[in-house]
GUFI-364600 format. One line per 10 residues: number of its first residue (from 1); their letters; for each residue x, y, z of N, C-alpha, C. Coordinates in steps of 0.2 Angstrom, whole numbers. Layout:
NUM> A> X/Y/Z/X/Y/Z/X/Y/Z  ... $
//
This chain:
1> MRRRTRVEVY> -16/111/-34/-17/112/-29/-11/107/-25  -10/106/-19/-7/105/-17/-10/96/-13  -6/91/-15/-6/85/-13/-8/84/-3  -12/82/-2/-14/79/7/-13/73/7  -11/72/10/-13/63/15/-17/65/22  -21/60/21/-27/60/24/-28/53/28  -29/56/36/-27/47/39/-33/45/43  -37/38/46/-42/39/47/-38/33/53  -41/31/58/-41/27/62/-49/22/64  -48/17/61/-56/12/65/-52/7/70 $
11> FTPEEVRAVD> -56/9/76/-54/7/81/-56/-1/82  -63/-3/78/-63/-11/77/-63/-12/68  -64/-18/65/-64/-20/61/-72/-20/58  -75/-19/62/-83/-18/60/-86/-13/59  -81/-4/60/-81/1/58/-78/1/49  -75/-3/50/-72/-4/42/-76/-5/35  -79/1/30/-83/0/24/-77/-3/20  -78/-7/14/-75/-7/9/-72/0/4  -79/3/4/-78/10/2/-72/14/6  -74/12/10/-66/18/15/-59/17/13 $
21> LAGATAVVID> -59/12/10/-50/7/10/-49/8/2  -55/10/-2/-52/9/-11/-48/17/-9  -43/12/-15/-34/16/-14/-32/18/-9  -32/16/-2/-29/18/4/-22/14/5  -19/14/10/-17/12/14/-18/9/18  -19/2/21/-23/0/27/-19/-2/31  -17/-2/36/-14/-3/43/-16/-5/47  -15/-14/49/-19/-17/55/-13/-16/60  -19/-18/66/-16/-15/72/-17/-19/78  -14/-23/78/-15/-30/87/-9/-32/89 $
31> VLRATSCIVE> -7/-24/95/-3/-26/98/-3/-34/104  -9/-35/106/-8/-38/109/-14/-45/106  -10/-51/101/-3/-50/101/-1/-51/93  -9/-52/89/-6/-56/81/-1/-51/79  -3/-43/79/2/-41/74/12/-41/74  10/-42/82/17/-43/87/19/-49/83  16/-53/84/18/-59/81/20/-59/74  16/-58/69/17/-57/64/23/-53/61  25/-46/65/32/-44/63/37/-48/66  35/-49/71/42/-54/76/44/-60/70 $
41> AIATGARAVH> 39/-63/67/40/-68/66/44/-69/56  41/-61/53/45/-59/47/51/-58/48  53/-54/53/60/-49/56/64/-57/56  61/-62/59/66/-68/61/68/-73/57  64/-71/49/66/-77/43/60/-80/40  52/-78/45/47/-84/42/45/-82/35  45/-87/30/45/-86/22/36/-81/22  31/-83/27/24/-80/26/21/-83/31  16/-77/32/9/-81/35/4/-77/34  -2/-84/33/-8/-84/29/-12/-81/36 $
51> PAVSVEEAAS> -16/-77/35/-20/-75/39/-30/-79/38  -31/-84/44/-36/-86/41/-38/-84/50  -48/-83/45/-51/-80/53/-55/-85/56  -56/-92/54/-58/-98/59/-53/-103/58  -52/-107/65/-49/-113/65/-50/-116/60  -57/-118/59/-59/-125/51/-53/-119/44  -54/-115/45/-52/-113/38/-43/-112/39  -41/-111/44/-33/-113/45/-29/-118/43  -36/-122/47/-32/-131/42/-34/-132/37  -39/-129/34/-38/-131/27/-34/-129/21 $
61> VQVTLNGPGD> -31/-120/24/-26/-118/21/-21/-121/21  -18/-123/28/-14/-128/31/-11/-134/24  -18/-139/24/-19/-142/18/-15/-142/10  -18/-137/11/-13/-133/2/-9/-133/2  -7/-128/7/2/-125/7/7/-132/9  4/-134/13/9/-142/13/12/-148/5  17/-150/6/20/-151/0/26/-157/2  31/-161/1/35/-164/1/41/-161/5  40/-162/12/47/-160/18/46/-155/17  39/-151/18/39/-141/17/31/-143/21 $
71> RALLCGERGG> 31/-143/29/25/-142/31/22/-136/35  18/-132/32/18/-126/34/15/-126/43  16/-122/47/14/-124/55/8/-119/57  5/-121/60/-3/-119/63/1/-115/70  -2/-109/69/0/-105/74/-7/-100/78  -9/-98/83/-15/-95/82/-16/-95/91  -22/-92/93/-26/-92/98/-33/-93/99  -35/-94/103/-42/-92/109/-43/-93/115  -45/-87/116/-44/-85/122/-38/-84/126  -34/-81/120/-27/-80/124/-22/-86/122 $
81> LRIDGFDLGN> -26/-94/124/-20/-99/125/-22/-102/118  -13/-104/116/-14/-109/110/-18/-115/107  -23/-116/102/-27/-119/100/-24/-128/100  -27/-132/103/-26/-138/104/-24/-142/97  -19/-142/96/-16/-146/89/-12/-141/85  -11/-135/89/-9/-131/84/1/-132/88  4/-129/82/12/-130/84/14/-123/86  10/-117/87/12/-111/91/8/-107/91  7/-104/97/1/-100/99/1/-92/97  2/-89/102/3/-81/101/7/-78/107 $
91> SPAEFTAAAV> 10/-79/107/15/-75/108/23/-74/106  23/-69/104/29/-66/100/38/-71/103  38/-70/108/42/-75/110/42/-81/108  36/-83/105/39/-90/103/40/-90/96  41/-86/92/42/-83/82/49/-82/84  55/-88/84/60/-86/84/63/-87/77  70/-86/77/72/-90/69/73/-96/69  74/-101/77/73/-109/74/67/-112/75  62/-109/75/55/-110/74/53/-111/70  52/-103/67/51/-103/61/53/-98/54 $
101> GGRRLVMTTT> 59/-99/55/63/-98/50/62/-101/44  61/-98/38/61/-100/32/52/-106/30  51/-104/35/43/-110/37/40/-103/32  31/-109/30/25/-105/30/20/-104/38  20/-99/38/18/-102/44/8/-99/43  3/-102/48/-5/-102/44/-8/-99/51  -10/-93/52/-14/-91/60/-19/-88/60  -22/-89/64/-28/-89/69/-30/-85/72  -32/-81/74/-33/-76/82/-40/-75/83  -40/-73/88/-48/-71/88/-48/-63/86 $
111> NGTRAFAAAR> -42/-61/87/-44/-51/84/-41/-51/78  -35/-50/80/-31/-47/73/-30/-53/67  -32/-57/65/-33/-58/59/-40/-58/55  -47/-57/61/-53/-55/56/-51/-47/52  -45/-43/59/-45/-38/54/-40/-37/48  -37/-40/47/-32/-42/42/-40/-43/35  -46/-47/39/-50/-49/30/-54/-44/31  -54/-38/35/-58/-33/33/-52/-26/31  -45/-27/30/-43/-24/28/-43/-27/20  -44/-31/19/-43/-34/12/-45/-29/4 $
121> PAERVLAASF> -50/-27/7/-50/-20/-1/-45/-14/-2  -40/-11/5/-37/-8/2/-30/-12/-3  -29/-5/-8/-23/-5/-10/-16/-7/-8  -17/-7/-3/-10/-10/1/-12/-10/7  -6/-18/11/-10/-17/19/-2/-20/22  -3/-16/27/4/-17/31/1/-19/40  7/-23/40/5/-25/47/9/-22/52  6/-17/58/10/-16/63/10/-16/71  13/-11/73/12/-14/81/19/-12/83  19/-9/91/23/-5/93/31/-6/91 $
131> FNQTAVAEAV> 31/-14/88/36/-16/85/41/-10/82  35/-9/76/39/-7/69/34/0/69  32/2/73/26/8/71/31/17/69  37/16/70/38/21/66/42/23/59  45/14/59/44/14/52/37/12/48  33/12/50/25/11/48/24/18/46  26/25/49/24/31/49/27/31/45  34/32/43/39/32/33/34/29/31  35/24/31/33/22/24/25/22/24  21/27/25/15/29/23/16/38/24 $
141> REDAAVAIVC> 20/41/26/19/50/26/18/51/18  18/46/13/16/51/8/11/50/4  7/44/7/3/40/5/-4/47/5  -9/46/-2/-15/51/1/-19/50/4  -21/41/5/-26/38/11/-23/35/15  -23/35/23/-20/31/26/-27/29/29  -28/21/30/-33/18/36/-30/15/40  -31/16/47/-28/10/53/-32/10/56  -34/4/56/-38/-2/59/-35/-7/64  -40/-3/67/-37/-9/76/-40/-15/74 $
151> AGKEGRFSLD> -37/-19/81/-40/-25/79/-46/-26/84  -44/-21/89/-49/-20/95/-51/-28/99  -52/-29/103/-54/-35/108/-64/-35/105  -63/-41/104/-72/-46/102/-76/-41/100  -73/-36/96/-78/-29/92/-80/-23/96  -76/-25/102/-75/-17/105/-68/-15/105  -69/-7/107/-63/-3/106/-58/-7/111  -51/-6/110/-47/-9/113/-40/-2/115  -37/-3/119/-33/3/122/-27/4/120  -24/-1/118/-18/-4/118/-20/-3/110 $
161> DAVCAGHIVR> -23/-6/107/-21/-4/98/-23/3/97  -29/6/99/-29/13/98/-21/18/100  -20/18/105/-12/20/107/-7/20/102  -6/12/99/-3/12/94/-3/15/89  -10/17/86/-12/17/79/-10/27/81  -11/28/88/-8/37/89/-4/37/88  3/34/91/8/35/91/11/34/83  7/31/79/8/31/70/6/37/68  0/39/69/-2/48/68/2/53/71  5/51/74/8/57/81/14/59/74 $
171> AVLERAATPV> 20/49/73/24/49/69/24/53/62  16/49/57/16/52/51/16/61/54  12/64/57/12/72/58/20/75/57  25/72/57/31/73/59/34/74/56  33/68/50/36/65/44/35/68/38  28/68/38/23/70/31/29/77/25  28/74/21/30/79/15/24/83/12  19/82/13/12/85/13/10/86/18  4/91/15/-1/93/22/-5/86/24  -5/86/29/-11/79/33/-17/82/36 $
181> TLADGAVAAR> -22/78/36/-29/80/38/-30/74/40  -34/73/48/-34/68/53/-42/69/51  -45/63/51/-52/63/51/-52/62/59  -58/61/65/-59/60/72/-55/55/72  -56/50/69/-54/43/74/-46/46/76  -43/48/71/-36/49/71/-34/54/74  -38/59/75/-38/63/81/-37/62/86  -44/59/89/-42/52/96/-37/50/98  -36/45/94/-30/41/93/-25/44/96  -23/51/91/-17/55/92/-17/57/98 $
191> DLAAVHEVSA> -24/60/100/-23/62/109/-23/56/115  -23/51/114/-20/44/116/-14/44/118  -13/45/114/-6/42/112/-2/48/117  -6/54/116/-1/59/120/-1/59/127  -3/55/131/-7/54/136/-5/49/138  -2/44/135/-1/35/139/6/33/136  10/31/137/18/31/134/18/21/133  21/20/129/21/14/130/25/11/135  24/8/138/26/1/143/23/-5/147  24/-7/150/20/-16/150/15/-14/156 $
201> DMLAGTAAGQ> 17/-8/160/13/-6/162/7/-4/160  5/0/155/2/3/151/-3/-3/150  2/-6/145/-1/-11/144/-6/-19/148  -3/-18/154/-7/-22/160/-13/-18/161  -13/-10/161/-22/-7/162/-26/-8/157  -24/-12/152/-31/-13/149/-32/-18/149  -37/-20/144/-41/-26/145/-40/-32/143  -35/-31/136/-32/-36/134/-25/-37/139  -24/-33/141/-17/-33/144/-19/-40/153  -25/-38/153/-29/-41/162/-32/-47/157 $
211> ALIEVGLGSD> -32/-47/151/-36/-56/150/-27/-60/150  -23/-57/147/-15/-59/147/-12/-61/152  -15/-58/157/-12/-59/165/-17/-66/168  -22/-64/167/-25/-69/170/-25/-76/167  -24/-76/160/-22/-84/159/-14/-86/158  -11/-82/166/-2/-82/165/0/-81/159  -1/-78/156/2/-76/149/5/-69/151  6/-64/156/8/-59/157/17/-57/157  18/-61/154/26/-60/152/25/-57/145  21/-58/143/21/-55/134/18/-47/136 $
221> LALCARADRH> 17/-45/139/14/-37/139/25/-32/140  28/-37/142/36/-31/141/38/-32/134  35/-38/131/42/-39/126/33/-35/120  30/-36/122/25/-30/116/26/-24/116  27/-21/122/29/-15/125/35/-13/121  40/-17/117/46/-15/115/47/-11/108  43/-3/108/45/1/102/50/1/98  48/1/94/52/0/88/60/-5/88  58/-11/89/62/-15/89/65/-19/82  60/-18/77/63/-20/70/60/-13/65 $
231> QIIPMMYDRV> 64/-13/61/62/-9/56/57/-11/48  57/-19/48/55/-21/43/46/-21/46  43/-20/38/36/-18/39/33/-23/35  28/-29/38/27/-34/35/19/-31/30  19/-36/23/12/-32/16/9/-39/16  2/-35/16/-2/-43/14/-1/-43/7  -2/-48/3/-4/-48/-3/-7/-55/-6  -12/-50/-10/-18/-59/-10/-19/-61/-5  -18/-60/1/-19/-63/9/-17/-67/10  -9/-65/8/-3/-70/12/5/-63/13 $
241> ITAPRG> 6/-64/20/11/-58/23/16/-59/22  20/-58/19/25/-57/18/31/-51/19  39/-53/19/41/-46/19/41/-42/14  43/-36/15/41/-30/9/45/-36/1  40/-34/-3/45/-33/-10/49/-30/-13  53/-32/-19/56/-27/-21/63/-21/-19 $
//
């Protein structure tokens, strides 16, 4: 029997069960803005990103990582804004080579880092956004099971993540080396992507985009909409996100 690729899309981390991820490649998406920041950070030379669910966990992880002359940076947001006492917020524009090159980052965000926690049982975990959507599709096109995990917005469906998931599904269908089976979530995401072009205006029309505009961070929308800005695919190994190994 010819091998098939099965693709599912989960629109929130709460939908994911560990059994669903057994043997699968999980693709985590939080367009606005955690995975956009992670892709940008790894592309500009960050050594690693350590996702943490809570502020307290982030502070604890930082303590374990700090060494003589090697201080990990705290990054993240609550309510879209940089957390008090943190080095960086959650805007991709902050993650420059000068700011993060060669550094370890500890990141906690409202939605995105929770999605990475939900994806841990998968065989491998990739970080995706519009920045690297085509590269991610190419990387998973021969996998037997692909589970795309959208971060959503505070436990609810988020259009920006769903559209990104749909563009990855469409790219997998175009590139797959084997027949592809789409579960219902993947079909829905594919169809959403067909009617929503990636742009700052599209992101501005989403709940997550409106929330950023309201806190004065609307300039991030044009940056986060830059499709295929990078070819790098950050991967999570043992709860640590780095550039691909090998």
